[in-house]
N, CA and C of each residue as an Amber inpcrd file, in Angstrom:
protein
   279
  93.5000000  44.6140000  54.7600000  92.0840000  44.7550000  55.0340000
  91.5040000  45.8650000  54.1780000  90.3290000  45.6290000  53.7210000
  89.6770000  46.6570000  52.9260000  89.0100000  47.6650000  53.8600000
  88.6620000  48.7970000  53.3020000  87.9990000  49.8520000  54.0570000
  86.6400000  49.3740000  54.5510000  85.9630000  48.5740000  53.7390000
  84.6510000  48.0660000  54.1240000  84.7490000  47.1460000  55.3550000
  85.7800000  46.3260000  55.3930000  85.9830000  45.4240000  56.5270000
  86.3100000  46.2160000  57.7870000  87.1420000  47.2300000  57.6570000
  87.4880000  48.0620000  58.8000000  86.2690000  48.7910000  59.3340000
  85.4270000  49.2990000  58.4670000  84.2050000  49.9880000  58.8800000
  83.2760000  49.0300000  59.6150000  83.1190000  47.8260000  59.0880000
  82.2910000  46.8200000  59.7290000  82.8380000  46.4710000  61.1210000
  84.1650000  46.3080000  61.2010000  84.8090000  45.9760000  62.4700000
  84.5740000  47.0880000  63.5120000  84.6940000  48.3180000  63.0990000
  84.4830000  49.4460000  64.0110000  83.0450000  49.4950000  64.4960000
  82.0920000  49.2440000  63.6100000  80.6760000  49.2210000  64.0060000
  80.3940000  48.0740000  64.9690000  80.9620000  46.9160000  64.6650000
  80.7500000  45.7440000  65.5090000  81.3250000  45.9390000  66.8980000
  82.5600000  46.4370000  66.9730000  83.1710000  46.6500000  68.2840000
  82.4610000  47.7470000  69.0510000  81.9870000  48.7710000  68.3760000
  81.2130000  49.8110000  69.0540000  79.9420000  49.2610000  69.6630000
  79.2650000  48.3810000  68.9380000  78.0390000  47.7510000  69.4410000
  78.3440000  46.8380000  70.6310000  79.4050000  46.0310000  70.5100000
  79.7760000  45.1270000  71.5990000  80.1340000  45.9190000  72.8480000
  80.9240000  46.9600000  72.7060000  81.3420000  47.7480000  73.8640000
  80.1830000  48.5330000  74.4850000  79.1630000  48.8320000  73.6880000
  78.0020000  49.5520000  74.2190000  77.1380000  48.6300000  75.0690000
  76.8840000  47.4300000  74.5920000  75.9930000  46.5030000  75.2970000
  76.7080000  45.5720000  76.2590000  77.9670000  45.3010000  76.0100000
  78.7440000  44.3690000  76.8380000  79.9580000  45.1300000  77.3620000
  79.6820000  46.0350000  78.3050000  80.6840000  46.9490000  78.8450000
  81.8850000  46.1880000  79.4360000  83.0270000  46.8530000  79.5680000
  84.2070000  46.1800000  80.1180000  83.9880000  45.5850000  81.5060000
  83.1970000  46.2250000  82.3630000  82.9730000  45.6440000  83.6860000
  82.1540000  44.3600000  83.5880000  81.2440000  44.2780000  82.6280000
  80.4750000  43.0520000  82.4270000  81.3430000  41.9630000  81.8070000
  82.2410000  42.3610000  80.9160000  83.1750000  41.4060000  80.3370000
  84.0540000  40.8020000  81.4360000  84.4480000  41.6350000  82.3980000
  85.2640000  41.1540000  83.5050000  84.5340000  40.0580000  84.2800000
  83.2460000  40.2750000  84.5690000  82.4780000  39.2670000  85.3050000
  82.3380000  37.9900000  84.4820000  82.1150000  38.1250000  83.1870000
  81.9870000  36.9590000  82.3120000  83.2750000  36.1460000  82.3210000
  84.4050000  36.7990000  82.0430000  85.6570000  36.0650000  81.9290000
  86.1830000  35.5700000  83.2710000  85.9270000  36.3120000  84.3340000
  86.3280000  35.8730000  85.6740000  85.6280000  34.5460000  85.9910000
  84.3240000  34.4850000  85.7810000  83.5640000  33.2710000  86.0410000
  83.9890000  32.1490000  85.0820000  84.1950000  32.4900000  83.8330000
  84.5960000  31.5020000  82.8360000  85.9230000  30.8510000  83.2200000
  86.9300000  31.6570000  83.5210000  88.2560000  31.0990000  83.7860000
  88.3170000  30.3790000  85.1320000  87.5700000  30.8330000  86.1240000
  87.5330000  30.0820000  87.3790000  86.8900000  28.7190000  87.1720000
  85.8490000  28.6700000  86.3710000  85.1880000  27.3830000  86.0860000
  86.0960000  26.4780000  85.2700000  86.8990000  27.0490000  84.3980000
  87.8010000  26.2480000  83.5680000  88.8680000  25.5330000  84.3980000
  89.0440000  25.9290000  85.6590000  89.9790000  25.2090000  86.5250000
  89.5150000  23.7860000  86.7970000  88.2520000  23.4910000  86.4410000
  87.7340000  22.1360000  86.5960000  88.4500000  21.1390000  85.6920000
  89.2490000  21.6230000  84.7660000  90.0810000  20.7290000  83.9570000
  91.0120000  19.9390000  84.8610000  91.4640000  20.5720000  85.9300000
  92.4100000  19.9380000  86.8430000  91.7420000  19.1460000  87.9530000
  90.5760000  19.6160000  88.4170000  89.8690000  18.9550000  89.5080000
  88.3900000  19.2430000  89.3560000  87.5670000  18.2470000  89.1030000
  86.1620000  18.4100000  88.7330000  85.3200000  19.2320000  89.7260000
  85.5230000  19.1250000  91.0590000  84.7090000  19.9550000  91.9550000
  84.8800000  21.4700000  91.7560000  85.9420000  21.8870000  91.1000000
  86.1280000  23.3160000  90.8230000  85.1490000  23.8240000  89.7690000
  84.3260000  22.9340000  89.2330000  83.3060000  23.3070000  88.2710000
  82.3550000  24.3600000  88.8490000  82.1540000  24.3380000  90.1480000
  81.2310000  25.2600000  90.8160000  81.8780000  26.5900000  91.1740000
  83.1690000  26.7110000  91.0280000  83.8980000  27.8940000  91.4800000
  83.4370000  29.1990000  90.8260000  83.1260000  29.1840000  89.5380000
  82.7290000  30.3950000  88.8320000  81.4300000  30.9700000  89.3530000
  80.4030000  30.1240000  89.5410000  79.1180000  30.6250000  90.0100000
  79.1880000  30.9940000  91.4830000  79.9410000  30.2500000  92.2830000
  80.0790000  30.5790000  93.6970000  80.7820000  31.9270000  93.8580000
  81.8440000  32.1650000  93.0860000  82.5570000  33.4420000  93.1560000
  81.6490000  34.5920000  92.7260000  80.8200000  34.3590000  91.7070000
  79.8950000  35.3980000  91.2410000  78.8820000  35.7430000  92.3310000
  78.3050000  34.7410000  92.9560000  77.3010000  34.9800000  94.0080000
  77.9300000  35.6580000  95.2150000  79.1110000  35.2140000  95.6140000
  79.7900000  35.8470000  96.7600000  80.1350000  37.3040000  96.4340000
  80.6250000  37.5590000  95.2430000  80.9780000  38.9290000  94.8520000
  79.7570000  39.8270000  94.8720000  78.6430000  39.3490000  94.3450000
  77.4210000  40.1660000  94.3460000  76.8620000  40.3290000  95.7570000
  77.0050000  39.3080000  96.5720000  76.5870000  39.4180000  97.9710000
  77.4050000  40.4670000  98.7090000  78.7010000  40.5080000  98.4520000
  79.5560000  41.5270000  99.0710000  79.2090000  42.9270000  98.5590000
  78.8820000  43.0300000  97.2730000  78.4280000  44.3220000  96.7340000
  77.1250000  44.7610000  97.4020000  76.2360000  43.8160000  97.5980000
  74.9490000  44.1120000  98.2400000  75.1790000  44.5970000  99.6600000
  76.1090000  43.9480000 100.3530000  76.4060000  44.3140000 101.7370000
  77.1190000  45.6720000 101.8220000  78.0920000  45.9100000 100.9150000
  78.8840000  47.1430000 101.0160000  78.2450000  48.3240000 100.3080000
  77.6050000  48.0970000  99.1690000  77.0510000  49.2050000  98.3830000
  75.5490000  49.3290000  98.5060000  74.9060000  48.3050000  99.0590000
  73.4670000  48.3590000  99.2710000  72.6270000  47.9890000  98.0670000
  73.2520000  47.4180000  97.0280000  72.4510000  46.9870000  95.8750000
  73.0750000  45.7540000  95.2280000  72.2250000  44.9810000  94.6090000
  72.6070000  43.7630000  93.8960000  72.5860000  44.0990000  92.4060000
  73.6780000  43.8670000  91.7070000  73.7500000  44.1700000  90.2830000
  73.3960000  42.9310000  89.4770000  72.2050000  42.9430000  88.8900000
  71.7780000  41.8090000  88.0910000  72.5840000  41.6810000  86.8150000
  73.0490000  42.7920000  86.2550000  73.8900000  42.7180000  85.0570000
  75.1640000  41.9270000  85.3410000  75.8130000  42.2270000  86.4550000
  77.0260000  41.5170000  86.8370000  76.7410000  40.0420000  87.0600000
  75.6300000  39.7700000  87.7470000  75.2820000  38.3790000  88.0370000
  75.0290000  37.5910000  86.7550000  74.2250000  38.1320000  85.8410000
  73.8940000  37.3920000  84.6250000  75.1060000  37.1980000  83.7300000
  76.0150000  38.1560000  83.7020000  77.2280000  37.9700000  82.8990000
  78.1350000  36.9140000  83.5270000  78.2490000  36.9070000  84.8520000
  78.9890000  35.8520000  85.5310000  78.3560000  34.4900000  85.3160000
  77.0320000  34.4430000  85.3730000  76.3020000  33.1930000  85.1350000
  76.5190000  32.6950000  83.7130000  76.4820000  33.6100000  82.7460000
  76.7200000  33.2430000  81.3490000  78.1380000  32.7050000  81.1720000
  79.1180000  33.3250000  81.8290000  80.4960000  32.8260000  81.7530000
  80.6080000  31.4160000  82.3170000  79.8860000  31.1620000  83.4070000
  79.8870000  29.8360000  84.0220000  79.2760000  28.8010000  83.0740000
  78.1410000  29.1480000  82.4660000  77.4710000  28.2360000  81.5380000
  78.3510000  27.9560000  80.3140000  78.9500000  28.9930000  79.7550000
  79.8260000  28.7980000  78.5970000  81.0140000  27.9050000  78.9490000
  81.5570000  28.0630000  80.1440000  82.6880000  27.2120000  80.5480000
  82.2420000  25.7620000  80.6950000  81.0560000  25.5300000  81.2490000
  80.5490000  24.1560000  81.3680000  80.3590000  23.5450000  79.9870000
  79.7680000  24.2990000  79.0800000  79.5750000  23.8070000  77.7020000
  80.9290000  23.5150000  77.0510000  81.8740000  24.4250000  77.2520000
  83.2130000  24.2520000  76.6770000  83.8820000  22.9920000  77.2270000
  83.8270000  22.8160000  78.5370000  84.4330000  21.6460000  79.1520000
  83.7690000  20.3650000  78.6670000  82.4830000  20.3850000  78.5780000
  81.7520000  19.1780000  78.1860000  82.0070000  18.8090000  76.7310000
  81.9520000  19.7700000  75.8470000  82.0590000  19.4770000  74.4140000
  83.4840000  19.3600000  73.8980000  84.3690000  20.1620000  74.3930000
  85.7290000  20.1840000  73.8380000  86.6450000  19.1760000  74.5220000
  86.6360000  19.1490000  75.8240000  87.5730000  18.2980000  76.5450000
  86.9740000  16.9840000  77.0270000  85.6590000  16.7800000  76.8410000
  85.0010000  15.5520000  77.2780000  85.3580000  15.2190000  78.7160000
  85.1370000  16.1860000  79.6030000  85.5210000  16.0200000  81.0050000
  84.6910000  14.9310000  81.6980000  83.4710000  14.6940000  81.1670000
  82.6540000  13.6130000  81.7280000  82.7490000  12.4340000  80.7690000
  83.1550000  11.3250000  81.2620000  83.4070000  10.1520000  80.4160000
  82.1590000   9.3400000  80.2160000
């Protein structure tokens, strides 16, 4: 790798980690991978968004606030998983 590529990579990862924090990444991937279980059984397609809503509801109940950042990242993970399932694996015939 050249020095220029390494510098670009460091800037890119710094930007990603600043705007897409590890806790938000967790919500995204948690929802994504739960939704991907629909490969085995189609009704599991709803699992990612249901888990996200339940998790935020429990946070609201225990901490007294609803985190929209967590919700939107979980929602985005769910949408990306649906797009992935539809386009790559042709889950709907």
